[in-house]
TORBANU-582861 format. One record per residue: residue in one letter; residue number from 1; y, x, z of N, C-alpha, C in turn. Coordinates in Angstrom, 2 decimals. Layout:
// TORBANU-582861
@r: A | k: NUM | npy: Y | npx: X | npz: Z | capy: Y | capx: X | capz: Z | cpy: Y | cpx: X | cpz: Z;
...
END
This chain:
// TORBANU-582861
@r: X | k: 1 | npy: 79.67 | npx: 11.90 | npz: -51.44 | capy: 78.27 | capx: 11.53 | capz: -51.49 | cpy: 78.14 | cpx: 10.07 | cpz: -51.07;
@r: X | k: 2 | npy: 77.38 | npx: 9.32 | npz: -51.84 | capy: 77.14 | capx: 7.91 | capz: -51.54 | cpy: 75.98 | cpx: 7.77 | cpz: -50.57;
@r: X | k: 3 | npy: 76.16 | npx: 6.88 | npz: -49.60 | capy: 75.10 | capx: 6.57 | capz: -48.65 | cpy: 74.41 | cpx: 5.29 | cpz: -49.13;
@r: X | k: 4 | npy: 73.17 | npx: 5.40 | npz: -49.58 | capy: 72.44 | capx: 4.26 | capz: -50.13 | cpy: 71.21 | cpx: 3.98 | cpz: -49.27;
@r: X | k: 5 | npy: 71.04 | npx: 2.71 | npz: -48.94 | capy: 69.87 | capx: 2.28 | capz: -48.20 | cpy: 69.14 | cpx: 1.22 | cpz: -49.02;
@r: X | k: 6 | npy: 67.83 | npx: 1.34 | npz: -49.10 | capy: 67.01 | capx: 0.30 | capz: -49.71 | cpy: 66.30 | cpx: -0.41 | cpz: -48.57;
@r: X | k: 7 | npy: 66.59 | npx: -1.70 | npz: -48.43 | capy: 66.00 | capx: -2.50 | capz: -47.37 | cpy: 64.77 | cpx: -3.20 | cpz: -47.89;
@r: X | k: 8 | npy: 63.66 | npx: -3.04 | npz: -47.19 | capy: 62.42 | capx: -3.71 | capz: -47.60 | cpy: 61.26 | cpx: -3.24 | cpz: -46.76;
@r: X | k: 9 | npy: 60.23 | npx: -4.02 | npz: -46.76 | capy: 59.08 | capx: -3.76 | capz: -45.89 | cpy: 58.06 | cpx: -2.80 | cpz: -46.49;
@r: X | k: 10 | npy: 58.35 | npx: -2.22 | npz: -47.63 | capy: 57.42 | capx: -1.28 | capz: -48.24 | cpy: 56.60 | cpx: -1.88 | cpz: -49.36;
@r: X | k: 11 | npy: 56.99 | npx: -3.05 | npz: -49.84 | capy: 56.28 | capx: -3.71 | capz: -50.94 | cpy: 56.47 | cpx: -2.95 | cpz: -52.25;
@r: X | k: 12 | npy: 55.74 | npx: -3.33 | npz: -53.27 | capy: 55.82 | capx: -2.65 | capz: -54.56 | cpy: 57.23 | cpx: -2.72 | cpz: -55.15;
@r: X | k: 13 | npy: 57.91 | npx: -3.84 | npz: -55.02 | capy: 59.27 | capx: -3.96 | capz: -55.55 | cpy: 60.24 | cpx: -3.06 | cpz: -54.79;
@r: X | k: 14 | npy: 60.02 | npx: -2.92 | npz: -53.49 | capy: 60.87 | capx: -2.04 | capz: -52.70 | cpy: 60.68 | cpx: -0.59 | cpz: -53.13;
@r: X | k: 15 | npy: 59.44 | npx: -0.18 | npz: -53.31 | capy: 59.16 | capx: 1.19 | capz: -53.77 | cpy: 59.72 | cpx: 1.41 | cpz: -55.17;
@r: X | k: 16 | npy: 59.62 | npx: 0.41 | npz: -56.04 | capy: 60.16 | capx: 0.53 | capz: -57.40 | cpy: 61.68 | cpx: 0.70 | cpz: -57.37;
@r: X | k: 17 | npy: 62.34 | npx: 0.02 | npz: -56.44 | capy: 63.79 | capx: 0.13 | capz: -56.31 | cpy: 64.18 | cpx: 1.55 | cpz: -55.88;
@r: X | k: 18 | npy: 63.48 | npx: 2.09 | npz: -54.91 | capy: 63.74 | capx: 3.47 | capz: -54.46 | cpy: 63.53 | cpx: 4.44 | cpz: -55.62;
@r: X | k: 19 | npy: 62.42 | npx: 4.30 | npz: -56.33 | capy: 62.11 | capx: 5.19 | capz: -57.46 | cpy: 63.18 | cpx: 5.11 | cpz: -58.54;
@r: X | k: 20 | npy: 63.64 | npx: 3.89 | npz: -58.84 | capy: 64.66 | capx: 3.70 | capz: -59.88 | cpy: 65.97 | cpx: 4.38 | cpz: -59.49;
@r: X | k: 21 | npy: 66.40 | npx: 4.20 | npz: -58.25 | capy: 67.64 | capx: 4.82 | capz: -57.80 | cpy: 67.53 | cpx: 6.33 | cpz: -57.82;
@r: X | k: 22 | npy: 66.40 | npx: 6.87 | npz: -57.36 | capy: 66.20 | capx: 8.33 | capz: -57.40 | cpy: 66.24 | cpx: 8.86 | cpz: -58.82;
@r: X | k: 23 | npy: 65.58 | npx: 8.15 | npz: -59.73 | capy: 65.51 | capx: 8.58 | capz: -61.14 | cpy: 66.90 | cpx: 8.60 | cpz: -61.77;
@r: X | k: 24 | npy: 67.66 | npx: 7.53 | npz: -61.58 | capy: 68.97 | capx: 7.45 | capz: -62.23 | cpy: 69.95 | cpx: 8.43 | cpz: -61.57;
@r: X | k: 25 | npy: 69.85 | npx: 8.63 | npz: -60.27 | capy: 70.70 | capx: 9.63 | capz: -59.61 | cpy: 70.43 | cpx: 11.01 | cpz: -60.18;
@r: X | k: 26 | npy: 69.16 | npx: 11.34 | npz: -60.41 | capy: 68.81 | capx: 12.63 | capz: -60.99 | cpy: 69.33 | cpx: 12.76 | cpz: -62.41;
@r: X | k: 27 | npy: 69.21 | npx: 11.68 | npz: -63.19 | capy: 69.68 | capx: 11.70 | capz: -64.58 | cpy: 71.19 | cpx: 11.88 | cpz: -64.67;
@r: X | k: 28 | npy: 71.93 | npx: 11.23 | npz: -63.77 | capy: 73.38 | capx: 11.23 | capz: -63.84 | cpy: 74.02 | cpx: 12.34 | cpz: -63.02;
@r: X | k: 29 | npy: 73.23 | npx: 12.99 | npz: -62.17 | capy: 73.79 | capx: 14.03 | capz: -61.31 | cpy: 74.57 | cpx: 13.49 | cpz: -60.13;
@r: X | k: 30 | npy: 74.40 | npx: 12.21 | npz: -59.83 | capy: 75.11 | capx: 11.59 | capz: -58.71 | cpy: 74.56 | cpx: 12.14 | cpz: -57.39;
@r: X | k: 31 | npy: 75.47 | npx: 12.43 | npz: -56.48 | capy: 75.07 | capx: 12.92 | capz: -55.16 | cpy: 74.90 | cpx: 11.72 | cpz: -54.24;
@r: X | k: 32 | npy: 73.67 | npx: 11.51 | npz: -53.80 | capy: 73.39 | capx: 10.37 | capz: -52.93 | cpy: 72.57 | cpx: 10.80 | cpz: -51.73;
@r: X | k: 33 | npy: 72.70 | npx: 10.04 | npz: -50.67 | capy: 71.81 | capx: 10.15 | capz: -49.51 | cpy: 71.05 | cpx: 8.83 | cpz: -49.50;
@r: X | k: 34 | npy: 69.76 | npx: 8.87 | npz: -49.81 | capy: 68.95 | capx: 7.67 | capz: -49.95 | cpy: 68.03 | cpx: 7.51 | cpz: -48.74;
@r: X | k: 35 | npy: 68.07 | npx: 6.32 | npz: -48.17 | capy: 67.25 | capx: 6.02 | capz: -47.00 | cpy: 66.51 | cpx: 4.71 | cpz: -47.22;
@r: X | k: 36 | npy: 65.24 | npx: 4.68 | npz: -46.81 | capy: 64.45 | capx: 3.44 | capz: -46.84 | cpy: 64.49 | cpx: 2.84 | cpz: -45.45;
@r: X | k: 37 | npy: 64.84 | npx: 1.56 | npz: -45.38 | capy: 64.89 | capx: 0.85 | capz: -44.10 | cpy: 63.80 | cpx: -0.21 | cpz: -44.14;
@r: X | k: 38 | npy: 62.78 | npx: -0.06 | npz: -43.28 | capy: 61.63 | capx: -0.96 | capz: -43.32 | cpy: 61.52 | cpx: -1.85 | cpz: -42.09;
@r: X | k: 39 | npy: 62.31 | npx: -1.58 | npz: -41.06 | capy: 62.23 | capx: -2.38 | capz: -39.84 | cpy: 62.95 | cpx: -3.72 | cpz: -40.04;
@r: X | k: 40 | npy: 62.24 | npx: -4.81 | npz: -39.80 | capy: 62.80 | capx: -6.14 | capz: -40.05 | cpy: 64.08 | cpx: -6.40 | cpz: -39.26;
@r: X | k: 41 | npy: 64.15 | npx: -5.94 | npz: -38.04 | capy: 65.36 | capx: -6.16 | capz: -37.23 | cpy: 66.58 | cpx: -5.52 | cpz: -37.90;
@r: X | k: 42 | npy: 66.41 | npx: -4.33 | npz: -38.44 | capy: 67.50 | capx: -3.64 | capz: -39.12 | cpy: 67.87 | cpx: -4.36 | cpz: -40.41;
@r: X | k: 43 | npy: 66.86 | npx: -4.83 | npz: -41.15 | capy: 67.11 | capx: -5.55 | capz: -42.41 | cpy: 67.90 | cpx: -6.83 | cpz: -42.15;
@r: X | k: 44 | npy: 67.45 | npx: -7.61 | npz: -41.17 | capy: 68.14 | capx: -8.86 | capz: -40.83 | cpy: 69.55 | cpx: -8.57 | cpz: -40.32;
@r: X | k: 45 | npy: 69.74 | npx: -7.42 | npz: -39.70 | capy: 71.07 | capx: -7.03 | capz: -39.23 | cpy: 72.10 | cpx: -6.93 | cpz: -40.34;
@r: X | k: 46 | npy: 71.63 | npx: -6.72 | npz: -41.56 | capy: 72.52 | capx: -6.70 | capz: -42.72 | cpy: 72.72 | cpx: -8.10 | cpz: -43.31;
@r: X | k: 47 | npy: 72.09 | npx: -9.11 | npz: -42.71 | capy: 72.19 | capx: -10.47 | capz: -43.23 | cpy: 71.31 | cpx: -10.71 | cpz: -44.43;
@r: X | k: 48 | npy: 70.31 | npx: -9.87 | npz: -44.62 | capy: 69.42 | capx: -9.96 | capz: -45.78 | cpy: 68.15 | cpx: -10.70 | cpz: -45.40;
@r: X | k: 49 | npy: 67.81 | npx: -11.71 | npz: -46.18 | capy: 66.60 | capx: -12.47 | capz: -45.94 | cpy: 65.57 | cpx: -12.29 | cpz: -47.05;
@r: X | k: 50 | npy: 65.99 | npx: -11.71 | npz: -48.19 | capy: 65.05 | capx: -11.47 | capz: -49.28 | cpy: 65.19 | cpx: -10.01 | cpz: -49.73;
@r: X | k: 51 | npy: 64.04 | npx: -9.37 | npz: -49.87 | capy: 64.02 | capx: -7.96 | capz: -50.23 | cpy: 63.37 | cpx: -7.77 | cpz: -51.59;
@r: X | k: 52 | npy: 63.58 | npx: -6.65 | npz: -52.24 | capy: 64.37 | capx: -5.52 | capz: -51.78 | cpy: 65.87 | cpx: -5.81 | cpz: -51.83;
@r: X | k: 53 | npy: 66.60 | npx: -5.07 | npz: -51.01 | capy: 68.05 | capx: -5.16 | capz: -51.02 | cpy: 68.60 | cpx: -3.74 | cpz: -51.05;
@r: X | k: 54 | npy: 69.79 | npx: -3.60 | npz: -51.61 | capy: 70.43 | capx: -2.29 | capz: -51.71 | cpy: 71.77 | cpx: -2.35 | cpz: -50.98;
@r: X | k: 55 | npy: 72.00 | npx: -1.37 | npz: -50.12 | capy: 73.25 | capx: -1.26 | capz: -49.37 | cpy: 73.89 | cpx: 0.06 | cpz: -49.76;
@r: X | k: 56 | npy: 75.14 | npx: 0.01 | npz: -50.21 | capy: 75.86 | capx: 1.22 | capz: -50.57 | cpy: 77.09 | cpx: 1.33 | cpz: -49.68;
@r: X | k: 57 | npy: 77.17 | npx: 2.44 | npz: -48.96 | capy: 78.27 | capx: 2.70 | capz: -48.03 | cpy: 78.52 | cpx: 1.50 | cpz: -47.12;
@r: X | k: 58 | npy: 77.44 | npx: 0.91 | npz: -46.61 | capy: 77.54 | capx: -0.17 | capz: -45.64 | cpy: 77.68 | cpx: -1.57 | cpz: -46.20;
@r: X | k: 59 | npy: 77.76 | npx: -1.71 | npz: -47.53 | capy: 77.95 | capx: -3.02 | capz: -48.15 | cpy: 76.71 | cpx: -3.41 | cpz: -48.96;
@r: X | k: 60 | npy: 76.21 | npx: -4.62 | npz: -48.72 | capy: 75.06 | capx: -5.11 | capz: -49.49 | cpy: 75.54 | cpx: -5.41 | cpz: -50.91;
@r: X | k: 61 | npy: 74.94 | npx: -4.73 | npz: -51.90 | capy: 75.36 | capx: -4.91 | capz: -53.29 | cpy: 74.31 | cpx: -5.64 | cpz: -54.13;
@r: X | k: 62 | npy: 73.09 | npx: -5.77 | npz: -53.59 | capy: 72.02 | capx: -6.43 | capz: -54.35 | cpy: 70.93 | cpx: -6.87 | cpz: -53.40;
@r: X | k: 63 | npy: 70.31 | npx: -8.01 | npz: -53.68 | capy: 69.16 | capx: -8.42 | capz: -52.87 | cpy: 68.26 | cpx: -9.37 | cpz: -53.64;
@r: X | k: 64 | npy: 66.97 | npx: -9.32 | npz: -53.29 | capy: 66.00 | capx: -10.27 | capz: -53.81 | cpy: 65.18 | cpx: -9.85 | cpz: -55.00;
@r: X | k: 65 | npy: 65.51 | npx: -8.70 | npz: -55.62 | capy: 64.74 | capx: -8.25 | capz: -56.78 | cpy: 65.01 | cpx: -6.77 | cpz: -57.02;
@r: X | k: 66 | npy: 64.22 | npx: -6.20 | npz: -57.92 | capy: 64.48 | capx: -4.83 | capz: -58.36 | cpy: 65.71 | cpx: -4.89 | cpz: -59.26;
@r: X | k: 67 | npy: 66.74 | npx: -4.10 | npz: -58.96 | capy: 67.94 | capx: -4.15 | capz: -59.81 | cpy: 67.67 | cpx: -3.58 | cpz: -61.20;
@r: X | k: 68 | npy: 68.44 | npx: -4.03 | npz: -62.16 | capy: 68.35 | capx: -3.50 | capz: -63.52 | cpy: 68.88 | cpx: -2.07 | cpz: -63.54;
@r: X | k: 69 | npy: 68.35 | npx: -1.26 | npz: -64.42 | capy: 68.76 | capx: 0.14 | capz: -64.52 | cpy: 70.26 | cpx: 0.25 | cpz: -64.77;
@r: X | k: 70 | npy: 70.81 | npx: -0.60 | npz: -65.62 | capy: 72.24 | capx: -0.54 | capz: -65.92 | cpy: 73.08 | cpx: -0.87 | cpz: -64.69;
@r: X | k: 71 | npy: 72.58 | npx: -1.75 | npz: -63.85 | capy: 73.27 | capx: -2.08 | capz: -62.61 | cpy: 73.34 | cpx: -0.85 | cpz: -61.72;
@r: X | k: 72 | npy: 72.23 | npx: -0.14 | npz: -61.59 | capy: 72.19 | capx: 1.08 | capz: -60.77 | cpy: 73.13 | cpx: 2.13 | cpz: -61.34;
@r: X | k: 73 | npy: 73.14 | npx: 2.29 | npz: -62.65 | capy: 74.06 | capx: 3.25 | capz: -63.28 | cpy: 75.51 | cpx: 2.92 | cpz: -62.94;
@r: X | k: 74 | npy: 75.84 | npx: 1.63 | npz: -62.93 | capy: 77.19 | capx: 1.20 | capz: -62.59 | cpy: 77.54 | cpx: 1.56 | cpz: -61.15;
@r: X | k: 75 | npy: 76.60 | npx: 1.39 | npz: -60.24 | capy: 76.84 | capx: 1.74 | capz: -58.83 | cpy: 77.10 | cpx: 3.24 | cpz: -58.68;
@r: X | k: 76 | npy: 76.37 | npx: 4.04 | npz: -59.42 | capy: 76.43 | capx: 5.48 | capz: -59.26 | cpy: 77.54 | cpx: 6.14 | cpz: -60.06;
@r: X | k: 77 | npy: 78.20 | npx: 5.37 | npz: -60.92 | capy: 79.25 | capx: 5.93 | capz: -61.78 | cpy: 80.49 | cpx: 6.29 | cpz: -60.98;
END
């Protein structure tokens, strides 16, 4: 199971990122544990200054925008 965190303060792009990951995980049958991290101290702890950001198994894989659907599919493959 992949541990995925979406870092962001709850803005529309952050919510869209969570929705996109949930949708593609459901489509592909990928087993994920998805968590939203909204506390700024925790976000900065990952070295992220622009949100939304995506962390998979402890590694920042994307930051600053909503990822493309194909990018998310690649992560979950």
